[in-house]
N, CA, C, O and the ligand as a Tripos MOL2 file, in Angstrom:
@<TRIPOS>MOLECULE
protein
  265   263    67     0     0
PROTEIN
NO_CHARGES

@<TRIPOS>ATOM
      1 N          86.4300  138.4930   63.5010 N.3       1 MET1
      2 CA         85.2400  139.1850   63.0060 C.3       1 MET1
      3 C          84.3740  138.2010   62.2440 C.2       1 MET1
      4 O          84.8690  137.3810   61.4710 O.2       1 MET1
      5 N          83.1140  138.2930   62.4670 N.am      2 THR2
      6 CA         82.1780  137.4010   61.7850 C.3       2 THR2
      7 C          81.5000  138.1410   60.6410 C.2       2 THR2
      8 O          80.9860  139.2460   60.8140 O.2       2 THR2
      9 N          81.5090  137.5150   59.4750 N.am      3 VAL3
     10 CA         80.8160  138.0770   58.3290 C.3       3 VAL3
     11 C          79.6670  137.1440   57.9750 C.2       3 VAL3
     12 O          79.8760  135.9470   57.7750 O.2       3 VAL3
     13 N          78.4660  137.6810   57.8960 N.am      4 ALA4
     14 CA         77.3020  136.8650   57.5880 C.3       4 ALA4
     15 C          76.8820  137.0760   56.1440 C.2       4 ALA4
     16 O          76.7690  138.2070   55.6720 O.2       4 ALA4
     17 N          76.6550  135.9750   55.4560 N.am      5 ARG5
     18 CA         76.0780  136.0370   54.1170 C.3       5 ARG5
     19 C          74.8300  135.1670   54.1290 C.2       5 ARG5
     20 O          74.6960  134.2550   54.9440 O.2       5 ARG5
     21 N          73.9340  135.4640   53.2230 N.am      6 PHE6
     22 CA         72.7060  134.6920   53.1580 C.3       6 PHE6
     23 C          72.5500  134.1430   51.7500 C.2       6 PHE6
     24 O          72.4940  134.9000   50.7810 O.2       6 PHE6
     25 N          72.4830  132.8420   51.6470 N.am      7 ALA7
     26 CA         72.3720  132.1990   50.3480 C.3       7 ALA7
     27 C          71.7110  130.8470   50.5500 C.2       7 ALA7
     28 O          71.7730  130.2710   51.6360 O.2       7 ALA7
     29 N          71.0820  130.3490   49.5080 N.am      8 PRO8
     30 CA         70.4660  129.0310   49.6370 C.3       8 PRO8
     31 C          71.5030  127.9250   49.6090 C.2       8 PRO8
     32 O          72.5960  128.0860   49.0670 O.2       8 PRO8
     33 N          71.1400  126.8050   50.1990 N.am      9 CYS9
     34 CA         71.9890  125.6220   50.1290 C.3       9 CYS9
     35 C          72.1050  125.1920   48.6690 C.2       9 CYS9
     36 O          71.0870  125.1060   47.9810 O.2       9 CYS9
     37 N          73.3290  124.9150   48.1690 N.am     10 PRO10
     38 CA         73.4900  124.5030   46.7690 C.3      10 PRO10
     39 C          72.9040  123.1220   46.4950 C.2      10 PRO10
     40 O          72.7660  122.7250   45.3380 O.2      10 PRO10
     41 N          72.5660  122.4020   47.5340 N.am     11 HIS11
     42 CA         72.0530  121.0380   47.3640 C.3      11 HIS11
     43 C          70.5320  120.9900   47.4640 C.2      11 HIS11
     44 O          69.8640  120.4760   46.5670 O.2      11 HIS11
     45 N          69.9870  121.5230   48.5520 N.am     12 CYS12
     46 CA         68.5440  121.3920   48.7650 C.3      12 CYS12
     47 C          67.8130  122.7250   48.6440 C.2      12 CYS12
     48 O          66.5830  122.7560   48.6480 O.2      12 CYS12
     49 N          68.5540  123.8240   48.5370 N.am     13 GLY13
     50 CA         67.9080  125.1190   48.3270 C.3      13 GLY13
     51 C          67.3660  125.7600   49.5870 C.2      13 GLY13
     52 O          66.6930  126.7880   49.5190 O.2      13 GLY13
     53 N          67.6490  125.1690   50.7350 N.am     14 ALA14
     54 CA         67.1720  125.7630   51.9740 C.3      14 ALA14
     55 C          67.8810  127.0940   52.2150 C.2      14 ALA14
     56 O          69.0800  127.2080   51.9630 O.2      14 ALA14
     57 N          67.1520  128.1030   52.6990 N.am     15 PRO15
     58 CA         67.8090  129.3810   53.0140 C.3      15 PRO15
     59 C          68.7640  129.2050   54.1790 C.2      15 PRO15
     60 O          68.3810  128.7110   55.2400 O.2      15 PRO15
     61 N          70.0120  129.6140   53.9750 N.am     16 LEU16
     62 CA         71.0340  129.4260   54.9990 C.3      16 LEU16
     63 C          71.7440  130.7290   55.3010 C.2      16 LEU16
     64 O          71.8690  131.6030   54.4430 O.2      16 LEU16
     65 N          72.2030  130.8440   56.5260 N.am     17 SER17
     66 CA         73.1040  131.9200   56.9130 C.3      17 SER17
     67 C          74.5230  131.3620   56.9090 C.2      17 SER17
     68 O          74.8070  130.3570   57.5610 O.2      17 SER17
     69 N          75.4080  132.0210   56.1710 N.am     18 TYR18
     70 CA         76.8130  131.6340   56.1420 C.3      18 TYR18
     71 C          77.5660  132.5890   57.0520 C.2      18 TYR18
     72 O          77.7470  133.7590   56.7150 O.2      18 TYR18
     73 N          78.0050  132.0960   58.2030 N.am     19 LEU19
     74 CA         78.6800  132.9550   59.1700 C.3      19 LEU19
     75 C          80.1700  132.6720   59.1100 C.2      19 LEU19
     76 O          80.6570  131.7060   59.6960 O.2      19 LEU19
     77 N          80.8860  133.5280   58.3950 N.am     20 GLU20
     78 CA         82.3260  133.3420   58.2480 C.3      20 GLU20
     79 C          83.0350  133.8400   59.5040 C.2      20 GLU20
     80 O          82.8310  134.9760   59.9340 O.2      20 GLU20
     81 N          83.8580  132.9910   60.0810 N.am     21 GLY21
     82 CA         84.6350  133.3860   61.2430 C.3      21 GLY21
     83 C          83.9170  133.2040   62.5560 C.2      21 GLY21
     84 O          84.4790  133.5080   63.6080 O.2      21 GLY21
     85 N          82.6790  132.7130   62.5290 N.am     22 ALA22
     86 CA         81.9650  132.4810   63.7770 C.3      22 ALA22
     87 C          82.5740  131.2920   64.5050 C.2      22 ALA22
     88 O          83.2130  130.4370   63.8930 O.2      22 ALA22
     89 N          82.3720  131.2470   65.8050 N.am     23 SER23
     90 CA         82.9060  130.1140   66.5660 C.3      23 SER23
     91 C          82.2180  128.8480   66.0950 C.2      23 SER23
     92 O          80.9970  128.8170   65.9410 O.2      23 SER23
     93 N          83.0040  127.8010   65.8670 N.am     24 GLY24
     94 CA         82.4590  126.5750   65.3090 C.3      24 GLY24
     95 C          82.5860  126.5170   63.8060 C.2      24 GLY24
     96 O          82.1520  125.5490   63.1820 O.2      24 GLY24
     97 N          83.1790  127.5430   63.2120 N.am     25 SER25
     98 CA         83.3480  127.5630   61.7640 C.3      25 SER25
     99 C          84.2640  126.4300   61.3190 C.2      25 SER25
    100 O          85.1820  126.0310   62.0360 O.2      25 SER25
    101 N          83.9950  125.9240   60.1230 N.am     26 THR26
    102 CA         84.8280  124.8850   59.5500 C.3      26 THR26
    103 C          84.9060  125.0940   58.0480 C.2      26 THR26
    104 O          84.0460  125.7480   57.4580 O.2      26 THR26
    105 N          85.9360  124.5400   57.4370 N.am     27 LEU27
    106 CA         86.0750  124.6500   55.9870 C.3      27 LEU27
    107 C          85.1840  123.6420   55.2690 C.2      27 LEU27
    108 O          85.0360  123.6910   54.0480 O.2      27 LEU27
    109 N          84.5980  122.7390   56.0300 N.am     28 THR28
    110 CA         83.6990  121.7520   55.4280 C.3      28 THR28
    111 C          82.3910  121.7060   56.2050 C.2      28 THR28
    112 O          82.0380  120.6820   56.7900 O.2      28 THR28
    113 N          81.6680  122.8450   56.2030 N.am     29 PRO29
    114 CA         80.3980  122.8720   56.9410 C.3      29 PRO29
    115 C          79.3490  122.0110   56.2340 C.2      29 PRO29
    116 O          79.4270  121.7590   55.0320 O.2      29 PRO29
    117 N          78.3840  121.5790   57.0080 N.am     30 LYS30
    118 CA         77.2960  120.7880   56.4370 C.3      30 LYS30
    119 C          75.9890  121.5450   56.5530 C.2      30 LYS30
    120 O          75.7310  122.2350   57.5390 O.2      30 LYS30
    121 N          75.1710  121.3980   55.5210 N.am     31 CYS31
    122 CA         73.8490  122.0060   55.5360 C.3      31 CYS31
    123 C          73.0530  121.4360   56.7000 C.2      31 CYS31
    124 O          72.9760  120.2160   56.8490 O.2      31 CYS31
    125 N          72.4570  122.2920   57.5320 N.am     32 PRO32
    126 CA         71.6890  121.7740   58.6710 C.3      32 PRO32
    127 C          70.4220  121.0400   58.2450 C.2      32 PRO32
    128 O          69.8420  120.3020   59.0420 O.2      32 PRO32
    129 N          69.9840  121.2310   57.0000 N.am     33 ARG33
    130 CA         68.7580  120.5600   56.5700 C.3      33 ARG33
    131 C          69.0550  119.2240   55.8870 C.2      33 ARG33
    132 O          68.4980  118.1930   56.2630 O.2      33 ARG33
    133 N          69.9410  119.2480   54.8720 N.am     34 CYS34
    134 CA         70.1610  118.0170   54.0920 C.3      34 CYS34
    135 C          71.4630  117.3220   54.4650 C.2      34 CYS34
    136 O          71.7420  116.2270   53.9780 O.2      34 CYS34
    137 N          72.2650  117.9480   55.3260 N.am     35 GLN35
    138 CA         73.5010  117.3430   55.8350 C.3      35 GLN35
    139 C          74.5580  117.1450   54.7560 C.2      35 GLN35
    140 O          75.5300  116.4230   54.9730 O.2      35 GLN35
    141 N          74.3810  117.7800   53.5900 N.am     36 ALA36
    142 CA         75.3900  117.6850   52.5420 C.3      36 ALA36
    143 C          76.4960  118.6920   52.8090 C.2      36 ALA36
    144 O          76.2440  119.7880   53.3100 O.2      36 ALA36
    145 N          77.7250  118.3120   52.4680 N.am     37 GLY37
    146 CA         78.8410  119.2140   52.6620 C.3      37 GLY37
    147 C          78.7760  120.3710   51.6760 C.2      37 GLY37
    148 O          78.4450  120.1780   50.5070 O.2      37 GLY37
    149 N          79.0920  121.5710   52.1470 N.am     38 VAL38
    150 CA         79.0700  122.7650   51.3070 C.3      38 VAL38
    151 C          80.4970  123.2980   51.1950 C.2      38 VAL38
    152 O          81.1900  123.4520   52.2010 O.2      38 VAL38
    153 N          80.9260  123.5760   49.9750 N.am     39 THR39
    154 CA         82.2750  124.0970   49.7520 C.3      39 THR39
    155 C          82.2960  125.5930   50.0010 C.2      39 THR39
    156 O          81.4950  126.3300   49.4260 O.2      39 THR39
    157 N          83.2050  126.0470   50.8530 N.am     40 VAL40
    158 CA         83.3110  127.4630   51.1800 C.3      40 VAL40
    159 C          84.7740  127.8910   51.0830 C.2      40 VAL40
    160 O          85.6740  127.0880   51.3280 O.2      40 VAL40
    161 N          85.0140  129.1560   50.7250 N.am     41 PRO41
    162 CA         86.3960  129.6350   50.5920 C.3      41 PRO41
    163 C          87.0610  129.8980   51.9360 C.2      41 PRO41
    164 O          88.2860  129.8550   52.0460 O.2      41 PRO41
    165 N          86.2640  130.1670   52.9450 N.am     42 ARG42
    166 CA         86.8050  130.4420   54.2740 C.3      42 ARG42
    167 C          86.0020  129.6650   55.3210 C.2      42 ARG42
    168 O          84.8870  129.2160   55.0600 O.2      42 ARG42
    169 N          86.5850  129.5190   56.4950 N.am     43 ALA43
    170 CA         85.9000  128.7940   57.5670 C.3      43 ALA43
    171 C          84.5470  129.4370   57.8360 C.2      43 ALA43
    172 O          84.4490  130.6390   58.0820 O.2      43 ALA43
    173 N          83.5210  128.6240   57.7860 N.am     44 THR44
    174 CA         82.1550  129.1280   57.8420 C.3      44 THR44
    175 C          81.3050  128.2430   58.7420 C.2      44 THR44
    176 O          81.4810  127.0260   58.7990 O.2      44 THR44
    177 N          80.3820  128.8860   59.4410 N.am     45 LEU45
    178 CA         79.3760  128.1540   60.2000 C.3      45 LEU45
    179 C          78.0500  128.3010   59.4600 C.2      45 LEU45
    180 O          77.6200  129.4140   59.1600 O.2      45 LEU45
    181 N          77.4070  127.1750   59.1690 N.am     46 LEU46
    182 CA         76.1280  127.2210   58.4660 C.3      46 LEU46
    183 C          74.9880  127.1320   59.4610 C.2      46 LEU46
    184 O          74.9890  126.2860   60.3550 O.2      46 LEU46
    185 N          74.0100  128.0210   59.2950 N.am     47 MET47
    186 CA         72.8200  127.9740   60.1310 C.3      47 MET47
    187 C          71.6090  128.1440   59.2500 C.2      47 MET47
    188 O          71.6630  128.8470   58.2410 O.2      47 MET47
    189 N          70.5180  127.5080   59.6200 N.am     48 ALA48
    190 CA         69.2730  127.7180   58.8990 C.3      48 ALA48
    191 C          68.8450  129.1660   59.0770 C.2      48 ALA48
    192 O          68.9060  129.7170   60.1760 O.2      48 ALA48
    193 N          68.4100  129.7750   57.9740 N.am     49 ASP49
    194 CA         68.0120  131.1870   58.0220 C.3      49 ASP49
    195 C          66.5170  131.2740   58.2850 C.2      49 ASP49
    196 O          65.6990  130.9760   57.4140 O.2      49 ASP49
    197 N          66.1750  131.6850   59.4930 N.am     50 HIS50
    198 CA         64.7550  131.7980   59.8480 C.3      50 HIS50
    199 C          64.2680  133.2370   59.7600 C.2      50 HIS50
    200 O          63.1480  133.5490   60.1640 O.2      50 HIS50
    201 N          65.1240  134.1130   59.2260 N.am     51 SER51
    202 CA         64.7440  135.5230   59.2180 C.3      51 SER51
    203 C          63.7780  135.8460   58.0870 C.2      51 SER51
    204 O          63.1150  136.8830   58.0970 O.2      51 SER51
    205 N          63.7070  134.9440   57.1140 N.am     52 ARG52
    206 CA         62.7910  135.1770   56.0080 C.3      52 ARG52
    207 C          61.5960  134.2470   56.1260 C.2      52 ARG52
    208 O          61.7350  133.1220   56.6060 O.2      52 ARG52
    209 N          60.4330  134.6950   55.6990 N.am     53 PRO53
    210 CA         59.2540  133.8340   55.8110 C.3      53 PRO53
    211 C          59.3880  132.6130   54.9030 C.2      53 PRO53
    212 O          59.8770  132.7170   53.7780 O.2      53 PRO53
    213 N          58.9620  131.4930   55.3850 N.am     54 SER54
    214 CA         59.0230  130.2830   54.5850 C.3      54 SER54
    215 C          57.8560  130.2610   53.6110 C.2      54 SER54
    216 O          56.9320  131.0700   53.6930 O.2      54 SER54
    217 N          57.9290  129.3000   52.6750 N.am     55 ASP55
    218 CA         56.8420  129.1940   51.7060 C.3      55 ASP55
    219 C          55.6280  128.4940   52.3240 C.2      55 ASP55
    220 O          54.5900  128.3380   51.6820 O.2      55 ASP55
    221 N          55.7800  128.0810   53.5680 N.am     56 ARG56
    222 CA         54.6550  127.4450   54.2410 C.3      56 ARG56
    223 C          54.3700  128.1970   55.5350 C.2      56 ARG56
    224 O          54.2730  127.6080   56.6110 O.2      56 ARG56
    225 N          54.2430  129.4710   55.4060 N.am     57 ALA57
    226 CA         53.9750  130.2880   56.5840 C.3      57 ALA57
    227 C          52.6610  129.8630   57.2240 C.2      57 ALA57
    228 O          51.6690  129.5950   56.5460 O.2      57 ALA57
    229 N          52.6890  129.8120   58.5220 N.am     58 THR58
    230 CA         51.4730  129.4060   59.2130 C.3      58 THR58
    231 C          50.4580  130.5300   59.1610 C.2      58 THR58
    232 O          50.7910  131.7050   59.3230 O.2      58 THR58
    233 N          49.2330  130.1490   58.9360 N.am     59 SER59
    234 CA         48.1830  131.1580   58.9100 C.3      59 SER59
    235 C          47.5440  131.2460   60.2880 C.2      59 SER59
    236 O          47.4890  130.2740   61.0410 O.2      59 SER59
    237 N          47.0800  132.4100   60.5780 N.am     60 VAL60
    238 CA         46.4410  132.6370   61.8700 C.3      60 VAL60
    239 C          44.9940  133.0180   61.6150 C.2      60 VAL60
    240 O          44.6890  133.9630   60.8880 O.2      60 VAL60
    241 N          44.1340  132.2660   62.2250 N.am     61 ASP61
    242 CA         42.7040  132.5730   62.0750 C.3      61 ASP61
    243 C          42.2950  133.5930   63.1190 C.2      61 ASP61
    244 O          42.5010  133.3910   64.3160 O.2      61 ASP61
    245 N          41.7320  134.6580   62.6690 N.am     62 VAL62
    246 CA         41.2560  135.6900   63.5880 C.3      62 VAL62
    247 C          39.7390  135.6740   63.5620 C.2      62 VAL62
    248 O          39.1110  135.8870   62.5250 O.2      62 VAL62
    249 N          39.1840  135.4220   64.6960 N.am     63 LYS63
    250 CA         37.7240  135.3600   64.7730 C.3      63 LYS63
    251 C          37.1720  136.7150   65.2210 C.2      63 LYS63
    252 O          37.5310  137.2530   66.2690 O.2      63 LYS63
    253 N          36.3010  137.2240   64.3920 N.am     64 LEU64
    254 CA         35.7030  138.5180   64.7120 C.3      64 LEU64
    255 C          34.2660  138.3110   65.1580 C.2      64 LEU64
    256 O          33.5180  137.5360   64.5620 O.2      64 LEU64
    257 N          33.9060  138.9980   66.1890 N.am     65 ARG65
    258 CA         32.5260  138.9090   66.6410 C.3      65 ARG65
    259 C          31.6680  139.8470   65.8150 C.2      65 ARG65
    260 O          31.9670  141.0320   65.6740 O.2      65 ARG65
    261 N          30.6240  139.3070   65.2870 N.am     66 SER66
    262 CA         29.7420  140.1340   64.4540 C.3      66 SER66
    263 C          28.5650  140.6450   65.2690 C.2      66 SER66
    264 O          27.7120  141.3590   64.7420 O.2      66 SER66
    265 ZN         70.9580  121.5360   52.0660 Zn       67 ZN67
@<TRIPOS>BOND
     1     1     2 1
     2     2     3 1
     3     3     4 2
     4     3     5 am
     5     5     6 1
     6     6     7 1
     7     7     8 2
     8     7     9 am
     9     9    10 1
    10    10    11 1
    11    11    12 2
    12    11    13 am
    13    13    14 1
    14    14    15 1
    15    15    16 2
    16    15    17 am
    17    17    18 1
    18    18    19 1
    19    19    20 2
    20    19    21 am
    21    21    22 1
    22    22    23 1
    23    23    24 2
    24    23    25 am
    25    25    26 1
    26    26    27 1
    27    27    28 2
    28    27    29 am
    29    29    30 1
    30    30    31 1
    31    31    32 2
    32    31    33 am
    33    33    34 1
    34    34    35 1
    35    35    36 2
    36    35    37 am
    37    37    38 1
    38    38    39 1
    39    39    40 2
    40    39    41 am
    41    41    42 1
    42    42    43 1
    43    43    44 2
    44    43    45 am
    45    45    46 1
    46    46    47 1
    47    47    48 2
    48    47    49 am
    49    49    50 1
    50    50    51 1
    51    51    52 2
    52    51    53 am
    53    53    54 1
    54    54    55 1
    55    55    56 2
    56    55    57 am
    57    57    58 1
    58    58    59 1
    59    59    60 2
    60    59    61 am
    61    61    62 1
    62    62    63 1
    63    63    64 2
    64    63    65 am
    65    65    66 1
    66    66    67 1
    67    67    68 2
    68    67    69 am
    69    69    70 1
    70    70    71 1
    71    71    72 2
    72    71    73 am
    73    73    74 1
    74    74    75 1
    75    75    76 2
    76    75    77 am
    77    77    78 1
    78    78    79 1
    79    79    80 2
    80    79    81 am
    81    81    82 1
    82    82    83 1
    83    83    84 2
    84    83    85 am
    85    85    86 1
    86    86    87 1
    87    87    88 2
    88    87    89 am
    89    89    90 1
    90    90    91 1
    91    91    92 2
    92    91    93 am
    93    93    94 1
    94    94    95 1
    95    95    96 2
    96    95    97 am
    97    97    98 1
    98    98    99 1
    99    99   100 2
   100    99   101 am
   101   101   102 1
   102   102   103 1
   103   103   104 2
   104   103   105 am
   105   105   106 1
   106   106   107 1
   107   107   108 2
   108   107   109 am
   109   109   110 1
   110   110   111 1
   111   111   112 2
   112   111   113 am
   113   113   114 1
   114   114   115 1
   115   115   116 2
   116   115   117 am
   117   117   118 1
   118   118   119 1
   119   119   120 2
   120   119   121 am
   121   121   122 1
   122   122   123 1
   123   123   124 2
   124   123   125 am
   125   125   126 1
   126   126   127 1
   127   127   128 2
   128   127   129 am
   129   129   130 1
   130   130   131 1
   131   131   132 2
   132   131   133 am
   133   133   134 1
   134   134   135 1
   135   135   136 2
   136   135   137 am
   137   137   138 1
   138   138   139 1
   139   139   140 2
   140   139   141 am
   141   141   142 1
   142   142   143 1
   143   143   144 2
   144   143   145 am
   145   145   146 1
   146   146   147 1
   147   147   148 2
   148   147   149 am
   149   149   150 1
   150   150   151 1
   151   151   152 2
   152   151   153 am
   153   153   154 1
   154   154   155 1
   155   155   156 2
   156   155   157 am
   157   157   158 1
   158   158   159 1
   159   159   160 2
   160   159   161 am
   161   161   162 1
   162   162   163 1
   163   163   164 2
   164   163   165 am
   165   165   166 1
   166   166   167 1
   167   167   168 2
   168   167   169 am
   169   169   170 1
   170   170   171 1
   171   171   172 2
   172   171   173 am
   173   173   174 1
   174   174   175 1
   175   175   176 2
   176   175   177 am
   177   177   178 1
   178   178   179 1
   179   179   180 2
   180   179   181 am
   181   181   182 1
   182   182   183 1
   183   183   184 2
   184   183   185 am
   185   185   186 1
   186   186   187 1
   187   187   188 2
   188   187   189 am
   189   189   190 1
   190   190   191 1
   191   191   192 2
   192   191   193 am
   193   193   194 1
   194   194   195 1
   195   195   196 2
   196   195   197 am
   197   197   198 1
   198   198   199 1
   199   199   200 2
   200   199   201 am
   201   201   202 1
   202   202   203 1
   203   203   204 2
   204   203   205 am
   205   205   206 1
   206   206   207 1
   207   207   208 2
   208   207   209 am
   209   209   210 1
   210   210   211 1
   211   211   212 2
   212   211   213 am
   213   213   214 1
   214   214   215 1
   215   215   216 2
   216   215   217 am
   217   217   218 1
   218   218   219 1
   219   219   220 2
   220   219   221 am
   221   221   222 1
   222   222   223 1
   223   223   224 2
   224   223   225 am
   225   225   226 1
   226   226   227 1
   227   227   228 2
   228   227   229 am
   229   229   230 1
   230   230   231 1
   231   231   232 2
   232   231   233 am
   233   233   234 1
   234   234   235 1
   235   235   236 2
   236   235   237 am
   237   237   238 1
   238   238   239 1
   239   239   240 2
   240   239   241 am
   241   241   242 1
   242   242   243 1
   243   243   244 2
   244   243   245 am
   245   245   246 1
   246   246   247 1
   247   247   248 2
   248   247   249 am
   249   249   250 1
   250   250   251 1
   251   251   252 2
   252   251   253 am
   253   253   254 1
   254   254   255 1
   255   255   256 2
   256   255   257 am
   257   257   258 1
   258   258   259 1
   259   259   260 2
   260   259   261 am
   261   261   262 1
   262   262   263 1
   263   263   264 2
@<TRIPOS>SUBSTRUCTURE
     1 MET1         2 RESIDUE 1 A MET
     2 THR2         6 RESIDUE 1 A THR
     3 VAL3        10 RESIDUE 1 A VAL
     4 ALA4        14 RESIDUE 1 A ALA
     5 ARG5        18 RESIDUE 1 A ARG
     6 PHE6        22 RESIDUE 1 A PHE
     7 ALA7        26 RESIDUE 1 A ALA
     8 PRO8        30 RESIDUE 1 A PRO
     9 CYS9        34 RESIDUE 1 A CYS
    10 PRO10       38 RESIDUE 1 A PRO
    11 HIS11       42 RESIDUE 1 A HIS
    12 CYS12       46 RESIDUE 1 A CYS
    13 GLY13       50 RESIDUE 1 A GLY
    14 ALA14       54 RESIDUE 1 A ALA
    15 PRO15       58 RESIDUE 1 A PRO
    16 LEU16       62 RESIDUE 1 A LEU
    17 SER17       66 RESIDUE 1 A SER
    18 TYR18       70 RESIDUE 1 A TYR
    19 LEU19       74 RESIDUE 1 A LEU
    20 GLU20       78 RESIDUE 1 A GLU
    21 GLY21       82 RESIDUE 1 A GLY
    22 ALA22       86 RESIDUE 1 A ALA
    23 SER23       90 RESIDUE 1 A SER
    24 GLY24       94 RESIDUE 1 A GLY
    25 SER25       98 RESIDUE 1 A SER
    26 THR26      102 RESIDUE 1 A THR
    27 LEU27      106 RESIDUE 1 A LEU
    28 THR28      110 RESIDUE 1 A THR
    29 PRO29      114 RESIDUE 1 A PRO
    30 LYS30      118 RESIDUE 1 A LYS
    31 CYS31      122 RESIDUE 1 A CYS
    32 PRO32      126 RESIDUE 1 A PRO
    33 ARG33      130 RESIDUE 1 A ARG
    34 CYS34      134 RESIDUE 1 A CYS
    35 GLN35      138 RESIDUE 1 A GLN
    36 ALA36      142 RESIDUE 1 A ALA
    37 GLY37      146 RESIDUE 1 A GLY
    38 VAL38      150 RESIDUE 1 A VAL
    39 THR39      154 RESIDUE 1 A THR
    40 VAL40      158 RESIDUE 1 A VAL
    41 PRO41      162 RESIDUE 1 A PRO
    42 ARG42      166 RESIDUE 1 A ARG
    43 ALA43      170 RESIDUE 1 A ALA
    44 THR44      174 RESIDUE 1 A THR
    45 LEU45      178 RESIDUE 1 A LEU
    46 LEU46      182 RESIDUE 1 A LEU
    47 MET47      186 RESIDUE 1 A MET
    48 ALA48      190 RESIDUE 1 A ALA
    49 ASP49      194 RESIDUE 1 A ASP
    50 HIS50      198 RESIDUE 1 A HIS
    51 SER51      202 RESIDUE 1 A SER
    52 ARG52      206 RESIDUE 1 A ARG
    53 PRO53      210 RESIDUE 1 A PRO
    54 SER54      214 RESIDUE 1 A SER
    55 ASP55      218 RESIDUE 1 A ASP
    56 ARG56      222 RESIDUE 1 A ARG
    57 ALA57      226 RESIDUE 1 A ALA
    58 THR58      230 RESIDUE 1 A THR
    59 SER59      234 RESIDUE 1 A SER
    60 VAL60      238 RESIDUE 1 A VAL
    61 ASP61      242 RESIDUE 1 A ASP
    62 VAL62      246 RESIDUE 1 A VAL
    63 LYS63      250 RESIDUE 1 A LYS
    64 LEU64      254 RESIDUE 1 A LEU
    65 ARG65      258 RESIDUE 1 A ARG
    66 SER66      262 RESIDUE 1 A SER
    67 ZN67       265 GROUP 0 **** ****
């Protein structure tokens, strides 16, 4: 069974998904952004969390005809 938690990287603060029990899980996962090792209590797969908007969200220009 896979348990997902969402927390920032303790090193660089990037939003991460902690997938416990996912295939590829390890007890010494590395942050996908800063490549620093993250200490986890159980085998975990780290993935960048793209489900939340970043602080640099792209803006979309909408042109209206007047
Ligand atoms: Zn990091």
